[in-house]
TORTORTOR-678637 format. One record per atom (N, C-alpha, C): atom name; x, y, z; residue number from 1. Coordinates in steps of 0.1 Angstrom, whole numbers, plus 5000, padded with zeros to 4 digits. Layout:
// residues N
R site   c1   c2   c3 pos
R   CA    X    Y    Z NUM
...
This chain:
// residues 245
R site   c1   c2   c3 pos
R    N 5337 0792 7698   1
R   CA 5327 0802 7697   1
R    C 5323 0807 7710   1
R    N 5320 0820 7711   2
R   CA 5316 0826 7723   2
R    C 5301 0828 7724   2
R    N 5294 0821 7733   3
R   CA 5280 0822 7734   3
R    C 5276 0837 7738   3
R    N 5268 0844 7730   4
R   CA 5264 0857 7734   4
R    C 5255 0857 7746   4
R    N 5259 0864 7757   5
R   CA 5251 0865 7769   5
R    C 5240 0875 7768   5
R    N 5242 0886 7761   6
R   CA 5232 0896 7759   6
R    C 5232 0900 7744   6
R    N 5220 0904 7739   7
R   CA 5219 0908 7725   7
R    C 5222 0923 7724   7
R    N 5229 0927 7714   8
R   CA 5231 0941 7711   8
R    C 5218 0948 7708   8
R    N 5216 0959 7713   9
R   CA 5204 0967 7711   9
R    C 5205 0977 7700   9
R    N 5217 0979 7695  10
R   CA 5219 0989 7685  10
R    C 5229 0985 7675  10
R    N 5230 0992 7664  11
R   CA 5239 0989 7653  11
R    C 5233 0993 7640  11
R    N 5241 0993 7630  12
R   CA 5237 0997 7616  12
R    C 5231 0985 7609  12
R    N 5226 0988 7597  13
R   CA 5218 0978 7590  13
R    C 5225 0975 7576  13
R    N 5226 0962 7572  14
R   CA 5230 0959 7559  14
R    C 5219 0951 7553  14
R    N 5214 0955 7541  15
R   CA 5204 0948 7533  15
R    C 5212 0940 7523  15
R    N 5211 0927 7523  16
R   CA 5219 0918 7515  16
R    C 5211 0912 7504  16
R    N 5215 0914 7491  17
R   CA 5207 0909 7480  17
R    C 5215 0900 7471  17
R    N 5214 0887 7473  18
R   CA 5221 0878 7463  18
R    C 5214 0880 7450  18
R    N 5221 0883 7439  19
R   CA 5215 0886 7426  19
R    C 5222 0878 7415  19
R    N 5214 0872 7407  20
R   CA 5219 0864 7396  20
R    C 5211 0868 7383  20
R    N 5217 0877 7375  21
R   CA 5210 0882 7363  21
R    C 5196 0889 7367  21
R    N 5197 0898 7377  22
R   CA 5184 0904 7382  22
R    C 5184 0919 7380  22
R    N 5192 0924 7370  23
R   CA 5193 0939 7369  23
R    C 5179 0946 7367  23
R    N 5171 0940 7359  24
R   CA 5157 0946 7357  24
R    C 5150 0947 7370  24
R    N 5150 0937 7378  25
R   CA 5143 0938 7391  25
R    C 5150 0947 7401  25
R    N 5163 0948 7400  26
R   CA 5171 0956 7409  26
R    C 5168 0971 7407  26
R    N 5165 0975 7394  27
R   CA 5162 0988 7391  27
R    C 5150 0993 7398  27
R    N 5141 0984 7402  28
R   CA 5129 0987 7409  28
R    C 5131 0985 7424  28
R    N 5138 0974 7428  29
R   CA 5139 0971 7442  29
R    C 5148 0980 7450  29
R    N 5159 0983 7444  30
R   CA 5169 0992 7452  30
R    C 5163 1005 7456  30
R    N 5157 1013 7447  31
R   CA 5151 1025 7451  31
R    C 5140 1024 7461  31
R    N 5132 1013 7461  32
R   CA 5122 1010 7471  32
R    C 5129 1008 7485  32
R    N 5140 1000 7485  33
R   CA 5147 0998 7498  33
R    C 5152 1011 7503  33
R    N 5158 1019 7495  34
R   CA 5163 1032 7499  34
R    C 5152 1041 7505  34
R    N 5141 1041 7498  35
R   CA 5130 1049 7503  35
R    C 5125 1045 7517  35
R    N 5125 1032 7519  36
R   CA 5120 1027 7532  36
R    C 5131 1029 7543  36
R    N 5143 1026 7540  37
R   CA 5154 1027 7551  37
R    C 5158 1041 7554  37
R    N 5156 1050 7545  38
R   CA 5160 1064 7549  38
R    C 5151 1070 7559  38
R    N 5140 1063 7562  39
R   CA 5131 1068 7573  39
R    C 5134 1062 7586  39
R    N 5144 1053 7587  40
R   CA 5148 1046 7599  40
R    C 5156 1056 7607  40
R    N 5152 1058 7620  41
R   CA 5159 1068 7628  41
R    C 5171 1062 7635  41
R    N 5183 1068 7634  42
R   CA 5194 1064 7641  42
R    C 5201 1052 7636  42
R    N 5198 1048 7624  43
R   CA 5204 1036 7617  43
R    C 5209 1040 7603  43
R    N 5222 1037 7601  44
R   CA 5227 1039 7588  44
R    C 5226 1025 7580  44
R    N 5222 1026 7568  45
R   CA 5219 1015 7560  45
R    C 5228 1014 7548  45
R    N 5234 1002 7545  46
R   CA 5241 0999 7533  46
R    C 5233 0988 7526  46
R    N 5233 0988 7512  47
R   CA 5227 0978 7504  47
R    C 5238 0971 7497  47
R    N 5240 0958 7499  48
R   CA 5250 0950 7492  48
R    C 5243 0941 7482  48
R    N 5247 0942 7469  49
R   CA 5242 0934 7459  49
R    C 5253 0924 7455  49
R    N 5251 0911 7458  50
R   CA 5262 0901 7456  50
R    C 5260 0895 7442  50
R    N 5268 0899 7433  51
R   CA 5267 0894 7419  51
R    C 5275 0882 7416  51
R    N 5272 0875 7405  52
R   CA 5280 0863 7401  52
R    C 5294 0869 7396  52
R    N 5303 0860 7395  53
R   CA 5317 0864 7391  53
R    C 5317 0869 7377  53
R    N 5308 0865 7369  54
R   CA 5308 0869 7355  54
R    C 5300 0882 7352  54
R    N 5295 0889 7362  55
R   CA 5288 0901 7360  55
R    C 5297 0911 7353  55
R    N 5291 0918 7343  56
R   CA 5299 0927 7335  56
R    C 5301 0941 7341  56
R    N 5309 0949 7336  57
R   CA 5313 0962 7342  57
R    C 5301 0972 7342  57
R    N 5292 0971 7331  58
R   CA 5281 0980 7330  58
R    C 5271 0977 7341  58
R    N 5269 0964 7345  59
R   CA 5259 0960 7355  59
R    C 5265 0965 7369  59
R    N 5277 0963 7371  60
R   CA 5284 0968 7383  60
R    C 5282 0983 7385  60
R    N 5285 0991 7374  61
R   CA 5284 1005 7374  61
R    C 5269 1010 7376  61
R    N 5260 1003 7370  62
R   CA 5245 1007 7372  62
R    C 5241 1005 7386  62
R    N 5245 0994 7393  63
R   CA 5242 0991 7407  63
R    C 5247 1002 7416  63
R    N 5260 1006 7413  64
R   CA 5265 1018 7420  64
R    C 5257 1030 7418  64
R    N 5253 1033 7406  65
R   CA 5245 1045 7403  65
R    C 5231 1044 7410  65
R    N 5226 1032 7412  66
R   CA 5213 1030 7419  66
R    C 5214 1033 7434  66
R    N 5226 1033 7439  67
R   CA 5228 1036 7453  67
R    C 5231 1024 7462  67
R    N 5235 1013 7455  68
R   CA 5239 1001 7463  68
R    C 5254 0998 7460  68
R    N 5259 0989 7468  69
R   CA 5273 0985 7467  69
R    C 5274 0971 7460  69
R    N 5280 0970 7448  70
R   CA 5281 0957 7442  70
R    C 5293 0949 7447  70
R    N 5291 0936 7450  71
R   CA 5302 0927 7454  71
R    C 5301 0915 7446  71
R    N 5312 0909 7441  72
R   CA 5312 0897 7433  72
R    C 5314 0885 7443  72
R    N 5306 0875 7442  73
R   CA 5307 0863 7451  73
R    C 5319 0855 7447  73
R    N 5324 0848 7457  74
R   CA 5336 0839 7456  74
R    C 5335 0828 7466  74
R    N 5341 0817 7465  75
R   CA 5349 0813 7453  75
R    C 5341 0808 7442  75
R    N 5328 0804 7444  76
R   CA 5319 0799 7433  76
R    C 5307 0808 7432  76
R    N 5299 0805 7422  77
R   CA 5287 0813 7420  77
R    C 5274 0807 7427  77
R    N 5276 0799 7437  78
R   CA 5265 0793 7444  78
R    C 5258 0803 7453  78
R    N 5246 0799 7457  79
R   CA 5238 0808 7466  79
R    C 5245 0809 7479  79
R    N 5250 0797 7484  80
R   CA 5257 0797 7497  80
R    C 5269 0807 7497  80
R    N 5277 0807 7486  81
R   CA 5288 0816 7485  81
R    C 5284 0830 7484  81
R    N 5272 0832 7478  82
R   CA 5266 0846 7478  82
R    C 5264 0852 7492  82
R    N 5258 0843 7500  83
R   CA 5255 0848 7514  83
R    C 5268 0849 7522  83
R    N 5277 0840 7520  84
R   CA 5290 0841 7528  84
R    C 5298 0853 7523  84
R    N 5298 0856 7510  85
R   CA 5305 0868 7505  85
R    C 5298 0880 7511  85
R    N 5285 0881 7511  86
R   CA 5278 0893 7516  86
R    C 5280 0895 7531  86
R    N 5280 0884 7539  87
R   CA 5282 0885 7553  87
R    C 5296 0891 7556  87
R    N 5306 0885 7549  88
R   CA 5320 0890 7552  88
R    C 5322 0904 7546  88
R    N 5314 0908 7537  89
R   CA 5316 0922 7531  89
R    C 5308 0933 7538  89
R    N 5300 0929 7548  90
R   CA 5291 0939 7554  90
R    C 5300 0948 7563  90
R    N 5295 0960 7565  91
R   CA 5302 0970 7573  91
R    C 5305 0966 7587  91
R    N 5316 0970 7593  92
R   CA 5320 0966 7606  92
R    C 5310 0972 7616  92
R    N 5303 0983 7612  93
R   CA 5293 0990 7621  93
R    C 5280 0983 7621  93
R    N 5278 0973 7612  94
R   CA 5265 0966 7610  94
R    C 5263 0956 7622  94
R    N 5251 0956 7627  95
R   CA 5247 0945 7636  95
R    C 5236 0937 7630  95
R    N 5227 0944 7623  96
R   CA 5215 0937 7617  96
R    C 5217 0935 7602  96
R    N 5216 0923 7597  97
R   CA 5217 0919 7583  97
R    C 5204 0913 7579  97
R    N 5197 0920 7569  98
R   CA 5185 0915 7563  98
R    C 5188 0910 7550  98
R    N 5185 0897 7548  99
R   CA 5187 0891 7534  99
R    C 5173 0891 7527  99
R    N 5174 0894 7514 100
R   CA 5162 0895 7506 100
R    C 5165 0889 7492 100
R    N 5154 0883 7486 101
R   CA 5156 0879 7472 101
R    C 5156 0892 7463 101
R    N 5164 0891 7452 102
R   CA 5165 0903 7444 102
R    C 5155 0904 7433 102
R    N 5145 0895 7433 103
R   CA 5135 0894 7422 103
R    C 5122 0901 7425 103
R    N 5122 0909 7435 104
R   CA 5110 0917 7439 104
R    C 5099 0909 7445 104
R    N 5102 0897 7449 105
R   CA 5092 0888 7456 105
R    C 5090 0892 7471 105
R    N 5100 0899 7476 106
R   CA 5100 0904 7490 106
R    C 5098 0919 7491 106
R    N 5087 0923 7498 107
R   CA 5084 0937 7499 107
R    C 5092 0944 7509 107
R    N 5100 0955 7505 108
R   CA 5109 0962 7514 108
R    C 5101 0969 7526 108
R    N 5088 0971 7524 109
R   CA 5080 0978 7534 109
R    C 5080 0970 7547 109
R    N 5084 0957 7547 110
R   CA 5085 0949 7559 110
R    C 5097 0952 7568 110
R    N 5107 0958 7562 111
R   CA 5120 0960 7569 111
R    C 5119 0967 7582 111
R    N 5111 0977 7584 112
R   CA 5110 0983 7598 112
R    C 5104 0974 7608 112
R    N 5094 0965 7604 113
R   CA 5088 0956 7613 113
R    C 5098 0945 7617 113
R    N 5107 0941 7608 114
R   CA 5117 0931 7611 114
R    C 5126 0937 7622 114
R    N 5130 0950 7620 115
R   CA 5139 0956 7630 115
R    C 5132 0958 7643 115
R    N 5119 0962 7643 116
R   CA 5112 0964 7655 116
R    C 5111 0951 7664 116
R    N 5112 0940 7657 117
R   CA 5111 0927 7665 117
R    C 5125 0921 7668 117
R    N 5135 0929 7665 118
R   CA 5149 0923 7667 118
R    C 5155 0925 7681 118
R    N 5149 0933 7689 119
R   CA 5156 0937 7702 119
R    C 5159 0925 7710 119
R    N 5150 0915 7711 120
R   CA 5152 0903 7719 120
R    C 5153 0890 7711 120
R    N 5156 0891 7698 121
R   CA 5156 0880 7689 121
R    C 5170 0877 7684 121
R    N 5173 0865 7682 122
R   CA 5185 0861 7675 122
R    C 5183 0862 7660 122
R    N 5171 0858 7656 123
R   CA 5168 0858 7642 123
R    C 5153 0863 7641 123
R    N 5150 0871 7631 124
R   CA 5136 0875 7628 124
R    C 5133 0870 7614 124
R    N 5123 0863 7612 125
R   CA 5120 0857 7600 125
R    C 5106 0862 7594 125
R    N 5106 0867 7582 126
R   CA 5094 0870 7575 126
R    C 5087 0856 7572 126
R    N 5075 0855 7575 127
R   CA 5068 0842 7574 127
R    C 5056 0842 7566 127
R    N 5055 0833 7557 128
R   CA 5043 0831 7548 128
R    C 5032 0823 7555 128
R    N 5036 0815 7565 129
R   CA 5027 0805 7570 129
R    C 5022 0807 7585 129
R    N 5024 0819 7590 130
R   CA 5018 0823 7603 130
R    C 5005 0831 7599 130
R    N 4997 0833 7610 131
R   CA 4985 0841 7608 131
R    C 4988 0855 7602 131
R    N 4982 0858 7591 132
R   CA 4984 0871 7584 132
R    C 4994 0870 7573 132
R    N 5001 0859 7571 133
R   CA 5010 0857 7560 133
R    C 5003 0849 7549 133
R    N 5009 0850 7537 134
R   CA 5003 0844 7525 134
R    C 5014 0842 7514 134
R    N 5010 0835 7503 135
R   CA 5019 0833 7493 135
R    C 5012 0832 7479 135
R    N 5018 0838 7469 136
R   CA 5013 0837 7455 136
R    C 5018 0825 7448 136
R    N 5026 0817 7455 137
R   CA 5032 0805 7448 137
R    C 5021 0795 7444 137
R    N 5024 0786 7435 138
R   CA 5015 0776 7431 138
R    C 5014 0766 7442 138
R    N 5003 0758 7442 139
R   CA 5000 0749 7453 139
R    C 5011 0738 7454 139
R    N 5017 0734 7443 140
R   CA 5028 0724 7444 140
R    C 5040 0730 7451 140
R    N 5043 0742 7448 141
R   CA 5054 0749 7454 141
R    C 5052 0751 7469 141
R    N 5040 0755 7472 142
R   CA 5037 0757 7486 142
R    C 5037 0744 7494 142
R    N 5033 0733 7488 143
R   CA 5033 0720 7494 143
R    C 5047 0716 7497 143
R    N 5056 0718 7487 144
R   CA 5070 0714 7489 144
R    C 5077 0722 7500 144
R    N 5073 0735 7500 145
R   CA 5079 0744 7510 145
R    C 5075 0740 7524 145
R    N 5062 0737 7525 146
R   CA 5057 0732 7538 146
R    C 5063 0719 7543 146
R    N 5066 0710 7534 147
R   CA 5072 0697 7537 147
R    C 5086 0700 7542 147
R    N 5094 0709 7535 148
R   CA 5107 0712 7539 148
R    C 5107 0718 7553 148
R    N 5098 0728 7555 149
R   CA 5097 0734 7568 149
R    C 5094 0724 7579 149
R    N 5085 0715 7576 150
R   CA 5081 0705 7586 150
R    C 5093 0696 7590 150
R    N 5100 0691 7580 151
R   CA 5111 0682 7582 151
R    C 5122 0689 7590 151
R    N 5126 0701 7587 152
R   CA 5136 0708 7594 152
R    C 5132 0712 7608 152
R    N 5120 0715 7610 153
R   CA 5115 0719 7624 153
R    C 5116 0707 7633 153
R    N 5113 0695 7628 154
R   CA 5114 0683 7636 154
R    C 5128 0681 7640 154
R    N 5138 0682 7631 155
R   CA 5152 0680 7634 155
R    C 5157 0691 7643 155
R    N 5152 0703 7641 156
R   CA 5157 0714 7649 156
R    C 5151 0714 7663 156
R    N 5139 0708 7664 157
R   CA 5133 0708 7677 157
R    C 5126 0721 7681 157
R    N 5123 0730 7671 158
R   CA 5117 0742 7673 158
R    C 5105 0744 7664 158
R    N 5094 0750 7669 159
R   CA 5082 0752 7661 159
R    C 5084 0765 7653 159
R    N 5089 0763 7641 160
R   CA 5091 0775 7632 160
R    C 5083 0772 7619 160
R    N 5074 0782 7615 161
R   CA 5065 0780 7604 161
R    C 5072 0781 7591 161
R    N 5081 0790 7590 162
R   CA 5087 0793 7577 162
R    C 5103 0794 7578 162
R    N 5109 0783 7579 163
R   CA 5124 0782 7581 163
R    C 5131 0784 7567 163
R    N 5124 0781 7556 164
R   CA 5131 0780 7543 164
R    C 5132 0793 7536 164
R    N 5124 0803 7540 165
R   CA 5124 0816 7532 165
R    C 5137 0824 7535 165
R    N 5141 0832 7524 166
R   CA 5153 0839 7525 166
R    C 5151 0853 7531 166
R    N 5139 0857 7534 167
R   CA 5136 0871 7539 167
R    C 5138 0870 7554 167
R    N 5150 0873 7559 168
R   CA 5153 0871 7574 168
R    C 5162 0882 7578 168
R    N 5161 0885 7591 169
R   CA 5171 0894 7598 169
R    C 5180 0885 7607 169
R    N 5193 0887 7605 170
R   CA 5203 0880 7613 170
R    C 5211 0891 7620 170
R    N 5220 0886 7629 171
R   CA 5229 0895 7637 171
R    C 5243 0892 7633 171
R    N 5250 0902 7629 172
R   CA 5264 0901 7625 172
R    C 5273 0895 7636 172
R    N 5270 0899 7648 173
R   CA 5277 0894 7660 173
R    C 5276 0879 7661 173
R    N 5265 0873 7656 174
R   CA 5263 0859 7657 174
R    C 5268 0852 7644 174
R    N 5264 0857 7633 175
R   CA 5268 0852 7620 175
R    C 5284 0851 7619 175
R    N 5291 0860 7624 176
R   CA 5305 0860 7623 176
R    C 5312 0849 7631 176
R    N 5304 0842 7640 177
R   CA 5309 0831 7648 177
R    C 5305 0817 7642 177
R    N 5297 0817 7631 178
R   CA 5293 0805 7625 178
R    C 5301 0800 7614 178
R    N 5304 0787 7613 179
R   CA 5311 0782 7602 179
R    C 5301 0776 7593 179
R    N 5298 0783 7582 180
R   CA 5287 0779 7573 180
R    C 5293 0772 7560 180
R    N 5287 0761 7557 181
R   CA 5292 0752 7546 181
R    C 5282 0750 7535 181
R    N 5269 0754 7538 182
R   CA 5258 0751 7528 182
R    C 5261 0757 7514 182
R    N 5259 0749 7504 183
R   CA 5262 0754 7490 183
R    C 5250 0760 7483 183
R    N 5238 0755 7487 184
R   CA 5226 0760 7480 184
R    C 5217 0768 7490 184
R    N 5204 0767 7488 185
R   CA 5195 0774 7497 185
R    C 5194 0767 7511 185
R    N 5201 0756 7512 186
R   CA 5201 0749 7526 186
R    C 5209 0757 7536 186
R    N 5217 0767 7531 187
R   CA 5225 0775 7540 187
R    C 5216 0783 7549 187
R    N 5203 0786 7545 188
R   CA 5194 0793 7553 188
R    C 5190 0785 7566 188
R    N 5187 0772 7564 189
R   CA 5184 0763 7575 189
R    C 5197 0761 7584 189
R    N 5208 0761 7577 190
R   CA 5221 0759 7585 190
R    C 5223 0770 7594 190
R    N 5220 0783 7590 191
R   CA 5222 0794 7598 191
R    C 5213 0793 7611 191
R    N 5200 0789 7609 192
R   CA 5191 0788 7620 192
R    C 5196 0777 7629 192
R    N 5200 0766 7624 193
R   CA 5204 0754 7632 193
R    C 5216 0758 7641 193
R    N 5226 0764 7634 194
R   CA 5239 0767 7641 194
R    C 5237 0779 7651 194
R    N 5228 0788 7648 195
R   CA 5225 0799 7657 195
R    C 5219 0793 7670 195
R    N 5210 0783 7668 196
R   CA 5204 0777 7680 196
R    C 5215 0769 7688 196
R    N 5224 0763 7681 197
R   CA 5234 0755 7687 197
R    C 5243 0764 7695 197
R    N 5246 0776 7690 198
R   CA 5254 0786 7696 198
R    C 5247 0792 7709 198
R    N 5235 0796 7707 199
R   CA 5228 0803 7718 199
R    C 5221 0794 7728 199
R    N 5219 0782 7725 200
R   CA 5214 0772 7735 200
R    C 5199 0775 7738 200
R    N 5196 0774 7751 201
R   CA 5182 0775 7756 201
R    C 5176 0789 7754 201
R    N 5185 0799 7752 202
R   CA 5180 0813 7751 202
R    C 5176 0816 7736 202
R    N 5178 0806 7727 203
R   CA 5175 0809 7713 203
R    C 5161 0814 7711 203
R    N 5160 0825 7703 204
R   CA 5147 0831 7701 204
R    C 5146 0835 7686 204
R    N 5137 0829 7679 205
R   CA 5134 0832 7665 205
R    C 5120 0838 7665 205
R    N 5118 0850 7660 206
R   CA 5105 0857 7659 206
R    C 5101 0857 7645 206
R    N 5088 0853 7643 207
R   CA 5082 0853 7629 207
R    C 5073 0865 7627 207
R    N 5074 0872 7616 208
R   CA 5066 0883 7612 208
R    C 5058 0879 7599 208
R    N 5045 0880 7599 209
R   CA 5038 0876 7587 209
R    C 5041 0886 7575 209
R    N 5041 0880 7563 210
R   CA 5043 0888 7551 210
R    C 5037 0880 7539 210
R    N 5035 0887 7528 211
R   CA 5030 0881 7516 211
R    C 5041 0879 7506 211
R    N 5043 0867 7502 212
R   CA 5053 0864 7492 212
R    C 5047 0866 7478 212
R    N 5054 0874 7470 213
R   CA 5049 0877 7456 213
R    C 5057 0869 7446 213
R    N 5050 0867 7434 214
R   CA 5058 0861 7423 214
R    C 5068 0871 7419 214
R    N 5080 0865 7413 215
R   CA 5090 0874 7408 215
R    C 5085 0883 7398 215
R    N 5091 0895 7396 216
R   CA 5086 0905 7387 216
R    C 5091 0902 7373 216
R    N 5104 0899 7371 217
R   CA 5110 0897 7358 217
R    C 5119 0885 7359 217
R    N 5120 0877 7348 218
R   CA 5129 0866 7347 218
R    C 5123 0853 7352 218
R    N 5132 0843 7352 219
R   CA 5128 0829 7357 219
R    C 5135 0826 7370 219
R    N 5129 0817 7378 220
R   CA 5135 0813 7391 220
R    C 5148 0806 7388 220
R    N 5158 0808 7397 221
R   CA 5171 0802 7395 221
R    C 5173 0788 7402 221
R    N 5163 0784 7410 222
R   CA 5164 0772 7418 222
R    C 5163 0760 7408 222
R    N 5172 0751 7409 223
R   CA 5171 0738 7402 223
R    C 5166 0727 7411 223
R    N 5155 0721 7407 224
R   CA 5148 0712 7416 224
R    C 5156 0701 7422 224
R    N 5164 0693 7413 225
R   CA 5171 0682 7418 225
R    C 5182 0686 7428 225
R    N 5191 0695 7425 226
R   CA 5201 0700 7434 226
R    C 5195 0705 7447 226
R    N 5183 0712 7446 227
R   CA 5176 0718 7457 227
R    C 5172 0707 7467 227
R    N 5166 0696 7462 228
R   CA 5162 0685 7470 228
R    C 5174 0678 7476 228
R    N 5184 0675 7468 229
R   CA 5196 0668 7473 229
R    C 5203 0675 7484 229
R    N 5204 0688 7482 230
R   CA 5211 0696 7493 230
R    C 5203 0697 7506 230
R    N 5190 0697 7505 231
R   CA 5182 0697 7517 231
R    C 5183 0684 7524 231
R    N 5183 0673 7517 232
R   CA 5184 0659 7523 232
R    C 5197 0658 7530 232
R    N 5208 0662 7524 233
R   CA 5221 0662 7530 233
R    C 5222 0670 7543 233
R    N 5216 0682 7542 234
R   CA 5217 0691 7554 234
R    C 5208 0685 7565 234
R    N 5197 0679 7562 235
R   CA 5188 0673 7572 235
R    C 5196 0662 7579 235
R    N 5202 0653 7572 236
R   CA 5210 0642 7578 236
R    C 5221 0648 7586 236
R    N 5228 0658 7582 237
R   CA 5239 0664 7589 237
R    C 5234 0670 7602 237
R    N 5222 0677 7602 238
R   CA 5216 0683 7614 238
R    C 5212 0672 7624 238
R    N 5207 0661 7619 239
R   CA 5202 0650 7627 239
R    C 5214 0644 7635 239
R    N 5226 0643 7628 240
R   CA 5238 0638 7634 240
R    C 5243 0647 7645 240
R    N 5244 0660 7641 241
R   CA 5249 0671 7650 241
R    C 5240 0672 7662 241
R    N 5227 0670 7661 242
R   CA 5219 0672 7672 242
R    C 5221 0661 7683 242
R    N 5225 0650 7678 243
R   CA 5228 0639 7688 243
R    C 5241 0640 7695 243
R    N 5250 0649 7690 244
R   CA 5262 0652 7697 244
R    C 5260 0662 7709 244
R    N 5268 0660 7720 245
R   CA 5266 0670 7731 245
R    C 5271 0683 7728 245
């Protein structure tokens, strides 16, 4: 891996939406993203919707009609493979990749602020837990999220308030150098950990406050037991890797 000495100051934008039976929400979300990103000066934007392998032709056609590019995830239908498929499918002109949930819990109005904070950052994270941020989640969900964040920040050695959220801006020039193996939502923490490993002491993650909203339609896709198991495995892996030179 080649350690980036300087950060790219320009490049196009890919908005990456892992979607699993979210067409009702996508009908609302995609037009909102288009409305926000068309106001960005000097940046071309593509919207990638990463669908499960079983998505039917009518859903694919409708996403095209909405103005986004549908891509089917591979080799499995896991969240990890959704992100890996999206990263590898992004345009070669892309430098900035913003990942968002497809359930309308992430407000596209924050996209310009994420980009504004990207000039000297390796990652920009929308944060529920910094001053000005908030969450509509139930107390038990918020408690679990904070515990996960606390555990990973200890292993990572960085004070990050919201490491587990999927609303983040990454750099394609960095992502393309990372070997990502996470199967579930732990891939988000893996990206942060390996980006720090790559960039060393220059690592800079900037947090921008935002409000997390409850999903608009449908039920959450996260399964509690696999969710917890995957995080424990990744934590142990990070702890071992951190001890290595």
